[in-house]
PDB file of the backbone (N, CA, C, O) and the ligand in Angstrom, with CONECT records:
HET     ZN  A 101       1
ATOM      1  N   MET A   1      29.334  10.714   8.635  1.00  0.00           N
ATOM      2  CA  MET A   1      28.043   9.957   8.451  1.00  0.00           C
ATOM      3  C   MET A   1      28.234   8.377   8.666  1.00  0.00           C
ATOM      4  O   MET A   1      29.156   7.763   8.127  1.00  0.00           O
ATOM      5  N   LYS A   2      27.357   7.823   9.434  1.00  0.00           N
ATOM      6  CA  LYS A   2      27.420   6.405   9.662  1.00  0.00           C
ATOM      7  C   LYS A   2      26.605   5.637   8.519  1.00  0.00           C
ATOM      8  O   LYS A   2      25.526   6.095   8.142  1.00  0.00           O
ATOM      9  N   CYS A   3      27.134   4.463   7.974  1.00  0.00           N
ATOM     10  CA  CYS A   3      26.508   3.790   6.942  1.00  0.00           C
ATOM     11  C   CYS A   3      25.225   3.153   7.585  1.00  0.00           C
ATOM     12  O   CYS A   3      25.292   2.426   8.576  1.00  0.00           O
ATOM     13  N   PRO A   4      24.083   3.469   6.967  1.00  0.00           N
ATOM     14  CA  PRO A   4      22.717   2.803   7.463  1.00  0.00           C
ATOM     15  C   PRO A   4      22.610   1.242   7.366  1.00  0.00           C
ATOM     16  O   PRO A   4      21.758   0.600   7.981  1.00  0.00           O
ATOM     17  N   TYR A   5      23.511   0.714   6.574  1.00  0.00           N
ATOM     18  CA  TYR A   5      23.415  -0.630   6.487  1.00  0.00           C
ATOM     19  C   TYR A   5      24.374  -1.398   7.625  1.00  0.00           C
ATOM     20  O   TYR A   5      23.977  -2.431   8.165  1.00  0.00           O
ATOM     21  N   CYS A   6      25.437  -0.910   7.882  1.00  0.00           N
ATOM     22  CA  CYS A   6      26.582  -1.506   8.727  1.00  0.00           C
ATOM     23  C   CYS A   6      27.074  -0.717   9.854  1.00  0.00           C
ATOM     24  O   CYS A   6      27.760  -1.247  10.728  1.00  0.00           O
ATOM     25  N   SER A   7      26.749   0.565   9.882  1.00  0.00           N
ATOM     26  CA  SER A   7      27.187   1.526  10.909  1.00  0.00           C
ATOM     27  C   SER A   7      28.755   1.890  10.806  1.00  0.00           C
ATOM     28  O   SER A   7      29.351   2.458  11.722  1.00  0.00           O
ATOM     29  N   ASN A   8      29.307   1.535   9.693  1.00  0.00           N
ATOM     30  CA  ASN A   8      30.792   1.918   9.531  1.00  0.00           C
ATOM     31  C   ASN A   8      30.783   3.411   9.230  1.00  0.00           C
ATOM     32  O   ASN A   8      29.787   3.902   8.698  1.00  0.00           O
ATOM     33  N   GLU A   9      31.902   4.202   9.560  1.00  0.00           N
ATOM     34  CA  GLU A   9      31.895   5.507   9.327  1.00  0.00           C
ATOM     35  C   GLU A   9      32.236   5.565   7.837  1.00  0.00           C
ATOM     36  O   GLU A   9      33.208   4.973   7.367  1.00  0.00           O
ATOM     37  N   MET A  10      31.364   6.329   7.099  1.00  0.00           N
ATOM     38  CA  MET A  10      31.472   6.493   5.843  1.00  0.00           C
ATOM     39  C   MET A  10      32.624   7.628   5.308  1.00  0.00           C
ATOM     40  O   MET A  10      32.878   8.647   5.951  1.00  0.00           O
ATOM     41  N   GLU A  11      33.217   7.306   4.135  1.00  0.00           N
ATOM     42  CA  GLU A  11      34.148   8.395   3.577  1.00  0.00           C
ATOM     43  C   GLU A  11      33.423   9.437   2.703  1.00  0.00           C
ATOM     44  O   GLU A  11      32.735   9.080   1.747  1.00  0.00           O
ATOM     45  N   LEU A  12      33.600  10.840   3.072  1.00  0.00           N
ATOM     46  CA  LEU A  12      33.024  11.873   2.156  1.00  0.00           C
ATOM     47  C   LEU A  12      33.821  12.058   1.030  1.00  0.00           C
ATOM     48  O   LEU A  12      35.033  12.190   1.195  1.00  0.00           O
ATOM     49  N   GLY A  13      33.304  12.094  -0.178  1.00  0.00           N
ATOM     50  CA  GLY A  13      34.016  12.506  -1.399  1.00  0.00           C
ATOM     51  C   GLY A  13      33.031  13.221  -2.475  1.00  0.00           C
ATOM     52  O   GLY A  13      31.988  13.799  -2.165  1.00  0.00           O
ATOM     53  N   ILE A  14      33.471  13.101  -3.610  1.00  0.00           N
ATOM     54  CA  ILE A  14      32.479  13.522  -4.724  1.00  0.00           C
ATOM     55  C   ILE A  14      32.466  12.733  -5.850  1.00  0.00           C
ATOM     56  O   ILE A  14      33.430  12.039  -6.171  1.00  0.00           O
ATOM     57  N   ILE A  15      31.385  12.795  -6.504  1.00  0.00           N
ATOM     58  CA  ILE A  15      31.239  12.157  -7.925  1.00  0.00           C
ATOM     59  C   ILE A  15      31.175  13.288  -8.767  1.00  0.00           C
ATOM     60  O   ILE A  15      30.457  14.257  -8.522  1.00  0.00           O
ATOM     61  N   GLN A  16      32.032  13.171  -9.920  1.00  0.00           N
ATOM     62  CA  GLN A  16      32.370  14.239 -10.816  1.00  0.00           C
ATOM     63  C   GLN A  16      31.973  13.689 -12.252  1.00  0.00           C
ATOM     64  O   GLN A  16      32.021  12.493 -12.537  1.00  0.00           O
ATOM     65  N   SER A  17      31.583  14.675 -13.111  1.00  0.00           N
ATOM     66  CA  SER A  17      31.210  14.270 -14.333  1.00  0.00           C
ATOM     67  C   SER A  17      31.490  15.474 -15.350  1.00  0.00           C
ATOM     68  O   SER A  17      31.440  16.592 -14.837  1.00  0.00           O
ATOM     69  N   PRO A  18      31.750  15.413 -16.587  1.00  0.00           N
ATOM     70  CA  PRO A  18      31.818  16.556 -17.438  1.00  0.00           C
ATOM     71  C   PRO A  18      30.458  16.827 -17.837  1.00  0.00           C
ATOM     72  O   PRO A  18      30.278  17.739 -18.644  1.00  0.00           O
ATOM     73  N   HIS A  19      29.422  16.140 -17.373  1.00  0.00           N
ATOM     74  CA  HIS A  19      27.981  16.418 -17.765  1.00  0.00           C
ATOM     75  C   HIS A  19      27.188  16.553 -16.500  1.00  0.00           C
ATOM     76  O   HIS A  19      27.657  16.337 -15.383  1.00  0.00           O
ATOM     77  N   GLU A  20      25.907  16.939 -16.756  1.00  0.00           N
ATOM     78  CA  GLU A  20      24.939  16.951 -15.495  1.00  0.00           C
ATOM     79  C   GLU A  20      25.127  15.684 -14.979  1.00  0.00           C
ATOM     80  O   GLU A  20      25.534  14.723 -15.633  1.00  0.00           O
ATOM     81  N   ILE A  21      24.765  15.679 -13.541  1.00  0.00           N
ATOM     82  CA  ILE A  21      24.654  14.489 -12.792  1.00  0.00           C
ATOM     83  C   ILE A  21      23.132  14.523 -12.399  1.00  0.00           C
ATOM     84  O   ILE A  21      22.661  15.537 -11.884  1.00  0.00           O
ATOM     85  N   ALA A  22      22.413  13.477 -12.630  1.00  0.00           N
ATOM     86  CA  ALA A  22      20.955  13.501 -12.383  1.00  0.00           C
ATOM     87  C   ALA A  22      20.446  12.115 -12.226  1.00  0.00           C
ATOM     88  O   ALA A  22      20.993  11.157 -12.772  1.00  0.00           O
ATOM     89  N   TRP A  23      19.329  12.013 -11.430  1.00  0.00           N
ATOM     90  CA  TRP A  23      18.533  10.707 -11.256  1.00  0.00           C
ATOM     91  C   TRP A  23      17.346  10.801 -12.089  1.00  0.00           C
ATOM     92  O   TRP A  23      16.590  11.770 -12.011  1.00  0.00           O
ATOM     93  N   LYS A  24      17.141   9.753 -12.945  1.00  0.00           N
ATOM     94  CA  LYS A  24      15.771   9.768 -13.673  1.00  0.00           C
ATOM     95  C   LYS A  24      15.101   8.480 -13.221  1.00  0.00           C
ATOM     96  O   LYS A  24      15.664   7.426 -12.921  1.00  0.00           O
ATOM     97  N   LYS A  25      13.778   8.754 -13.223  1.00  0.00           N
ATOM     98  CA  LYS A  25      12.907   7.554 -12.777  1.00  0.00           C
ATOM     99  C   LYS A  25      12.905   6.382 -13.857  1.00  0.00           C
ATOM    100  O   LYS A  25      12.880   6.641 -15.060  1.00  0.00           O
ATOM    101  N   GLY A  26      12.930   5.285 -13.441  1.00  0.00           N
ATOM    102  CA  GLY A  26      12.945   4.067 -14.272  1.00  0.00           C
ATOM    103  C   GLY A  26      14.278   3.764 -14.711  1.00  0.00           C
ATOM    104  O   GLY A  26      15.244   4.510 -14.549  1.00  0.00           O
ATOM    105  N   LEU A  27      14.297   2.470 -15.358  1.00  0.00           N
ATOM    106  CA  LEU A  27      15.712   2.079 -15.671  1.00  0.00           C
ATOM    107  C   LEU A  27      16.058   2.223 -17.316  1.00  0.00           C
ATOM    108  O   LEU A  27      17.104   1.737 -17.746  1.00  0.00           O
ATOM    109  N   GLU A  28      15.242   2.826 -18.090  1.00  0.00           N
ATOM    110  CA  GLU A  28      15.456   3.120 -19.373  1.00  0.00           C
ATOM    111  C   GLU A  28      16.614   4.202 -19.531  1.00  0.00           C
ATOM    112  O   GLU A  28      16.539   5.223 -18.847  1.00  0.00           O
ATOM    113  N   ARG A  29      17.543   4.044 -20.290  1.00  0.00           N
ATOM    114  CA  ARG A  29      18.508   5.080 -20.543  1.00  0.00           C
ATOM    115  C   ARG A  29      18.006   5.968 -21.656  1.00  0.00           C
ATOM    116  O   ARG A  29      17.505   5.565 -22.705  1.00  0.00           O
ATOM    117  N   THR A  30      18.204   7.251 -21.295  1.00  0.00           N
ATOM    118  CA  THR A  30      17.446   8.322 -22.088  1.00  0.00           C
ATOM    119  C   THR A  30      18.624   9.322 -22.551  1.00  0.00           C
ATOM    120  O   THR A  30      19.632   9.318 -21.844  1.00  0.00           O
ATOM    121  N   LYS A  31      18.597  10.086 -23.549  1.00  0.00           N
ATOM    122  CA  LYS A  31      19.468  11.229 -23.826  1.00  0.00           C
ATOM    123  C   LYS A  31      18.641  12.480 -23.420  1.00  0.00           C
ATOM    124  O   LYS A  31      17.421  12.522 -23.259  1.00  0.00           O
ATOM    125  N   GLY A  32      19.552  13.509 -23.284  1.00  0.00           N
ATOM    126  CA  GLY A  32      18.892  14.800 -23.107  1.00  0.00           C
ATOM    127  C   GLY A  32      18.979  15.243 -21.590  1.00  0.00           C
ATOM    128  O   GLY A  32      19.271  14.382 -20.760  1.00  0.00           O
ATOM    129  N   ARG A  33      18.752  16.479 -21.208  1.00  0.00           N
ATOM    130  CA  ARG A  33      18.862  16.813 -19.854  1.00  0.00           C
ATOM    131  C   ARG A  33      17.768  16.261 -19.000  1.00  0.00           C
ATOM    132  O   ARG A  33      16.662  16.018 -19.482  1.00  0.00           O
ATOM    133  N   ALA A  34      18.037  16.066 -17.802  1.00  0.00           N
ATOM    134  CA  ALA A  34      17.036  15.539 -16.879  1.00  0.00           C
ATOM    135  C   ALA A  34      15.654  16.492 -16.706  1.00  0.00           C
ATOM    136  O   ALA A  34      14.532  16.079 -16.414  1.00  0.00           O
ATOM    137  N   SER A  35      15.973  17.591 -16.914  1.00  0.00           N
ATOM    138  CA  SER A  35      14.756  18.582 -16.728  1.00  0.00           C
ATOM    139  C   SER A  35      13.747  18.340 -17.756  1.00  0.00           C
ATOM    140  O   SER A  35      12.622  18.811 -17.590  1.00  0.00           O
ATOM    141  N   SER A  36      14.039  17.616 -18.862  1.00  0.00           N
ATOM    142  CA  SER A  36      13.185  17.213 -19.890  1.00  0.00           C
ATOM    143  C   SER A  36      12.206  16.066 -19.324  1.00  0.00           C
ATOM    144  O   SER A  36      11.164  15.788 -19.917  1.00  0.00           O
ATOM    145  N   TYR A  37      12.571  15.475 -18.243  1.00  0.00           N
ATOM    146  CA  TYR A  37      11.756  14.263 -17.677  1.00  0.00           C
ATOM    147  C   TYR A  37      11.187  14.535 -16.468  1.00  0.00           C
ATOM    148  O   TYR A  37      11.772  15.108 -15.549  1.00  0.00           O
ATOM    149  N   ASP A  38       9.754  14.031 -16.438  1.00  0.00           N
ATOM    150  CA  ASP A  38       9.105  14.201 -15.208  1.00  0.00           C
ATOM    151  C   ASP A  38       9.734  13.507 -14.037  1.00  0.00           C
ATOM    152  O   ASP A  38      10.346  12.451 -14.197  1.00  0.00           O
ATOM    153  N   ASP A  39       9.602  14.062 -12.887  1.00  0.00           N
ATOM    154  CA  ASP A  39      10.071  13.272 -11.630  1.00  0.00           C
ATOM    155  C   ASP A  39      11.628  13.223 -11.608  1.00  0.00           C
ATOM    156  O   ASP A  39      12.133  12.563 -10.700  1.00  0.00           O
ATOM    157  N   SER A  40      12.448  13.844 -12.498  1.00  0.00           N
ATOM    158  CA  SER A  40      13.811  13.787 -12.494  1.00  0.00           C
ATOM    159  C   SER A  40      14.403  14.537 -11.317  1.00  0.00           C
ATOM    160  O   SER A  40      13.747  15.479 -10.873  1.00  0.00           O
ATOM    161  N   VAL A  41      15.608  14.221 -10.739  1.00  0.00           N
ATOM    162  CA  VAL A  41      16.305  14.973  -9.822  1.00  0.00           C
ATOM    163  C   VAL A  41      17.597  15.326 -10.280  1.00  0.00           C
ATOM    164  O   VAL A  41      18.400  14.447 -10.596  1.00  0.00           O
ATOM    165  N   ILE A  42      17.881  16.562 -10.347  1.00  0.00           N
ATOM    166  CA  ILE A  42      19.167  17.120 -10.911  1.00  0.00           C
ATOM    167  C   ILE A  42      20.216  17.258  -9.703  1.00  0.00           C
ATOM    168  O   ILE A  42      20.112  18.170  -8.883  1.00  0.00           O
ATOM    169  N   LEU A  43      21.156  16.366  -9.652  1.00  0.00           N
ATOM    170  CA  LEU A  43      22.089  16.400  -8.476  1.00  0.00           C
ATOM    171  C   LEU A  43      23.136  17.504  -8.576  1.00  0.00           C
ATOM    172  O   LEU A  43      23.600  18.049  -7.575  1.00  0.00           O
ATOM    173  N   SER A  44      23.507  17.825  -9.884  1.00  0.00           N
ATOM    174  CA  SER A  44      24.524  18.880 -10.024  1.00  0.00           C
ATOM    175  C   SER A  44      24.378  19.251 -11.477  1.00  0.00           C
ATOM    176  O   SER A  44      24.520  18.433 -12.386  1.00  0.00           O
ATOM    177  N   GLY A  45      24.080  20.559 -11.655  1.00  0.00           N
ATOM    178  CA  GLY A  45      24.186  21.019 -13.093  1.00  0.00           C
ATOM    179  C   GLY A  45      25.502  21.153 -13.565  1.00  0.00           C
ATOM    180  O   GLY A  45      26.422  21.040 -12.755  1.00  0.00           O
ATOM    181  N   THR A  46      25.758  21.398 -14.864  1.00  0.00           N
ATOM    182  CA  THR A  46      27.119  21.308 -15.320  1.00  0.00           C
ATOM    183  C   THR A  46      27.581  22.639 -15.683  1.00  0.00           C
ATOM    184  O   THR A  46      26.785  23.502 -16.054  1.00  0.00           O
ATOM    185  N   ASP A  47      28.912  22.855 -15.588  1.00  0.00           N
ATOM    186  CA  ASP A  47      29.534  24.094 -15.793  1.00  0.00           C
ATOM    187  C   ASP A  47      30.576  23.888 -16.915  1.00  0.00           C
ATOM    188  O   ASP A  47      31.368  22.953 -16.798  1.00  0.00           O
ATOM    189  N   MET A  48      30.629  24.693 -17.992  1.00  0.00           N
ATOM    190  CA  MET A  48      31.481  24.252 -19.083  1.00  0.00           C
ATOM    191  C   MET A  48      33.011  24.363 -18.684  1.00  0.00           C
ATOM    192  O   MET A  48      33.852  23.878 -19.442  1.00  0.00           O
ATOM    193  N   PHE A  49      33.342  24.916 -17.652  1.00  0.00           N
ATOM    194  CA  PHE A  49      34.803  24.814 -17.202  1.00  0.00           C
ATOM    195  C   PHE A  49      35.081  23.819 -16.221  1.00  0.00           C
ATOM    196  O   PHE A  49      36.110  23.150 -16.320  1.00  0.00           O
ATOM    197  N   SER A  50      34.218  23.636 -15.215  1.00  0.00           N
ATOM    198  CA  SER A  50      34.472  22.811 -14.095  1.00  0.00           C
ATOM    199  C   SER A  50      33.676  21.371 -14.119  1.00  0.00           C
ATOM    200  O   SER A  50      33.985  20.405 -13.421  1.00  0.00           O
ATOM    201  N   GLY A  51      32.677  21.415 -14.985  1.00  0.00           N
ATOM    202  CA  GLY A  51      31.792  20.041 -15.004  1.00  0.00           C
ATOM    203  C   GLY A  51      30.836  20.192 -13.993  1.00  0.00           C
ATOM    204  O   GLY A  51      30.332  21.280 -13.713  1.00  0.00           O
ATOM    205  N   SER A  52      30.538  18.999 -13.367  1.00  0.00           N
ATOM    206  CA  SER A  52      29.606  18.763 -12.270  1.00  0.00           C
ATOM    207  C   SER A  52      30.182  18.057 -11.248  1.00  0.00           C
ATOM    208  O   SER A  52      31.132  17.317 -11.506  1.00  0.00           O
ATOM    209  N   ALA A  53      29.704  18.178  -9.967  1.00  0.00           N
ATOM    210  CA  ALA A  53      30.058  17.300  -8.884  1.00  0.00           C
ATOM    211  C   ALA A  53      29.016  17.445  -7.892  1.00  0.00           C
ATOM    212  O   ALA A  53      28.284  18.425  -7.752  1.00  0.00           O
ATOM    213  N   VAL A  54      29.019  16.306  -7.171  1.00  0.00           N
ATOM    214  CA  VAL A  54      27.960  16.269  -6.061  1.00  0.00           C
ATOM    215  C   VAL A  54      28.705  15.418  -4.894  1.00  0.00           C
ATOM    216  O   VAL A  54      29.432  14.451  -5.119  1.00  0.00           O
ATOM    217  N   LYS A  55      28.409  15.928  -3.641  1.00  0.00           N
ATOM    218  CA  LYS A  55      29.140  15.252  -2.504  1.00  0.00           C
ATOM    219  C   LYS A  55      28.490  13.851  -2.380  1.00  0.00           C
ATOM    220  O   LYS A  55      27.327  13.686  -2.746  1.00  0.00           O
ATOM    221  N   ALA A  56      29.223  12.854  -1.874  1.00  0.00           N
ATOM    222  CA  ALA A  56      28.781  11.490  -1.772  1.00  0.00           C
ATOM    223  C   ALA A  56      29.562  10.800  -0.772  1.00  0.00           C
ATOM    224  O   ALA A  56      30.787  10.902  -0.699  1.00  0.00           O
ATOM    225  N   SER A  57      28.747   9.995   0.111  1.00  0.00           N
ATOM    226  CA  SER A  57      29.486   9.261   1.226  1.00  0.00           C
ATOM    227  C   SER A  57      29.554   7.726   0.701  1.00  0.00           C
ATOM    228  O   SER A  57      28.643   7.149   0.107  1.00  0.00           O
ATOM    229  N   ASN A  58      30.692   7.237   1.008  1.00  0.00           N
ATOM    230  CA  ASN A  58      30.891   5.920   0.482  1.00  0.00           C
ATOM    231  C   ASN A  58      31.320   4.959   1.712  1.00  0.00           C
ATOM    232  O   ASN A  58      32.134   5.225   2.596  1.00  0.00           O
ATOM    233  N   CYS A  59      30.534   3.725   1.537  1.00  0.00           N
ATOM    234  CA  CYS A  59      30.988   2.694   2.500  1.00  0.00           C
ATOM    235  C   CYS A  59      31.586   1.675   1.717  1.00  0.00           C
ATOM    236  O   CYS A  59      30.895   1.070   0.898  1.00  0.00           O
ATOM    237  N   ARG A  60      32.907   1.386   1.884  1.00  0.00           N
ATOM    238  CA  ARG A  60      33.698   0.419   1.243  1.00  0.00           C
ATOM    239  C   ARG A  60      33.296  -1.125   1.733  1.00  0.00           C
ATOM    240  O   ARG A  60      33.539  -2.081   0.997  1.00  0.00           O
ATOM    241  N   ILE A  61      32.784  -1.259   2.788  1.00  0.00           N
ATOM    242  CA  ILE A  61      32.374  -2.582   3.305  1.00  0.00           C
ATOM    243  C   ILE A  61      31.111  -3.034   2.505  1.00  0.00           C
ATOM    244  O   ILE A  61      31.025  -4.099   1.893  1.00  0.00           O
ATOM    245  N   CYS A  62      30.160  -2.093   2.593  1.00  0.00           N
ATOM    246  CA  CYS A  62      28.718  -2.517   1.811  1.00  0.00           C
ATOM    247  C   CYS A  62      28.884  -2.243   0.279  1.00  0.00           C
ATOM    248  O   CYS A  62      28.178  -2.855  -0.523  1.00  0.00           O
ATOM    249  N   LYS A  63      29.811  -1.330  -0.130  1.00  0.00           N
ATOM    250  CA  LYS A  63      29.919  -1.032  -1.478  1.00  0.00           C
ATOM    251  C   LYS A  63      28.707  -0.267  -1.772  1.00  0.00           C
ATOM    252  O   LYS A  63      28.069  -0.540  -2.788  1.00  0.00           O
ATOM    253  N   LYS A  64      28.265   0.815  -0.855  1.00  0.00           N
ATOM    254  CA  LYS A  64      27.055   1.671  -1.205  1.00  0.00           C
ATOM    255  C   LYS A  64      27.661   3.043  -1.172  1.00  0.00           C
ATOM    256  O   LYS A  64      28.604   3.374  -0.453  1.00  0.00           O
ATOM    257  N   ILE A  65      27.031   3.796  -2.013  1.00  0.00           N
ATOM    258  CA  ILE A  65      27.323   5.298  -2.101  1.00  0.00           C
ATOM    259  C   ILE A  65      25.987   6.024  -1.822  1.00  0.00           C
ATOM    260  O   ILE A  65      24.985   5.677  -2.448  1.00  0.00           O
ATOM    261  N   ILE A  66      25.928   7.037  -0.892  1.00  0.00           N
ATOM    262  CA  ILE A  66      24.858   7.770  -0.595  1.00  0.00           C
ATOM    263  C   ILE A  66      24.895   9.299  -1.077  1.00  0.00           C
ATOM    264  O   ILE A  66      25.829  10.031  -0.752  1.00  0.00           O
ATOM    265  N   ILE A  67      23.885   9.717  -1.827  1.00  0.00           N
ATOM    266  CA  ILE A  67      24.075  11.158  -2.249  1.00  0.00           C
ATOM    267  C   ILE A  67      22.879  11.792  -1.707  1.00  0.00           C
ATOM    268  O   ILE A  67      21.768  11.371  -2.027  1.00  0.00           O
ATOM    269  N   SER A  68      23.036  12.842  -0.853  1.00  0.00           N
ATOM    270  CA  SER A  68      21.817  13.673  -0.427  1.00  0.00           C
ATOM    271  C   SER A  68      21.774  14.867  -1.575  1.00  0.00           C
ATOM    272  O   SER A  68      22.718  15.190  -2.296  1.00  0.00           O
ATOM    273  N   TYR A  69      20.487  15.422  -1.564  1.00  0.00           N
ATOM    274  CA  TYR A  69      20.187  16.490  -2.561  1.00  0.00           C
ATOM    275  C   TYR A  69      19.236  17.341  -1.965  1.00  0.00           C
ATOM    276  O   TYR A  69      18.420  16.955  -1.128  1.00  0.00           O
ATOM    277  N   THR A  70      19.349  18.736  -2.476  1.00  0.00           N
ATOM    278  CA  THR A  70      18.463  19.715  -2.105  1.00  0.00           C
ATOM    279  C   THR A  70      17.815  20.423  -3.390  1.00  0.00           C
ATOM    280  O   THR A  70      18.112  19.966  -4.493  1.00  0.00           O
ATOM    281  N   ALA A  71      17.075  21.350  -3.313  1.00  0.00           N
ATOM    282  CA  ALA A  71      16.597  22.008  -4.364  1.00  0.00           C
ATOM    283  C   ALA A  71      17.696  22.823  -5.276  1.00  0.00           C
ATOM    284  O   ALA A  71      17.606  22.975  -6.494  1.00  0.00           O
ATOM    285  N   SER A  72      18.681  23.283  -4.490  1.00  0.00           N
ATOM    286  CA  SER A  72      19.758  23.989  -5.352  1.00  0.00           C
ATOM    287  C   SER A  72      20.955  23.114  -5.311  1.00  0.00           C
ATOM    288  O   SER A  72      21.646  22.995  -4.299  1.00  0.00           O
ATOM    289  N   PRO A  73      21.202  22.466  -6.503  1.00  0.00           N
ATOM    290  CA  PRO A  73      21.934  21.233  -6.580  1.00  0.00           C
ATOM    291  C   PRO A  73      23.568  21.390  -6.600  1.00  0.00           C
ATOM    292  O   PRO A  73      24.223  20.398  -6.917  1.00  0.00           O
ATOM    293  N   ASP A  74      24.142  22.436  -6.318  1.00  0.00           N
ATOM    294  CA  ASP A  74      25.621  22.601  -6.512  1.00  0.00           C
ATOM    295  C   ASP A  74      26.459  22.363  -5.314  1.00  0.00           C
ATOM    296  O   ASP A  74      26.604  23.292  -4.520  1.00  0.00           O
ATOM    297  N   LEU A  75      27.051  21.173  -5.089  1.00  0.00           N
ATOM    298  CA  LEU A  75      27.954  20.818  -3.989  1.00  0.00           C
ATOM    299  C   LEU A  75      27.208  21.273  -2.652  1.00  0.00           C
ATOM    300  O   LEU A  75      27.788  22.027  -1.872  1.00  0.00           O
ATOM    301  N   ASN A  76      25.964  20.826  -2.405  1.00  0.00           N
ATOM    302  CA  ASN A  76      25.385  21.175  -1.081  1.00  0.00           C
ATOM    303  C   ASN A  76      25.886  20.438   0.016  1.00  0.00           C
ATOM    304  O   ASN A  76      25.465  20.658   1.152  1.00  0.00           O
TER     305      ASN A  76
HETATM  306 ZN    ZN A 101      28.097  -0.061   5.113  1.00  0.00          ZN2+
END
C-alpha cells in the first residue's frame, strides 16, 4: 500500500492489545466496550488467550498509521 500523503511504500504490520481495539466517536476517554457507544467501530474483538490484533500500514516518513476495517473485525 502506498501512503496517501507521500506515496512512500507503507510497511504492513499489526496493532495488538490484550483488550478490544476500537474507535469511538469524540475525544472523551470512556470505559467499557465500544459496542456500548453509538457509532463506535470495533476493529478487533478480544480473545482471552491471544488478545486482539488488527492489520495496520505504517509510513515512517509521515508518521501515519492506516487501519482498514470491515463488518467482521478479526485480522481482515
Ligand atoms: Zn507517508
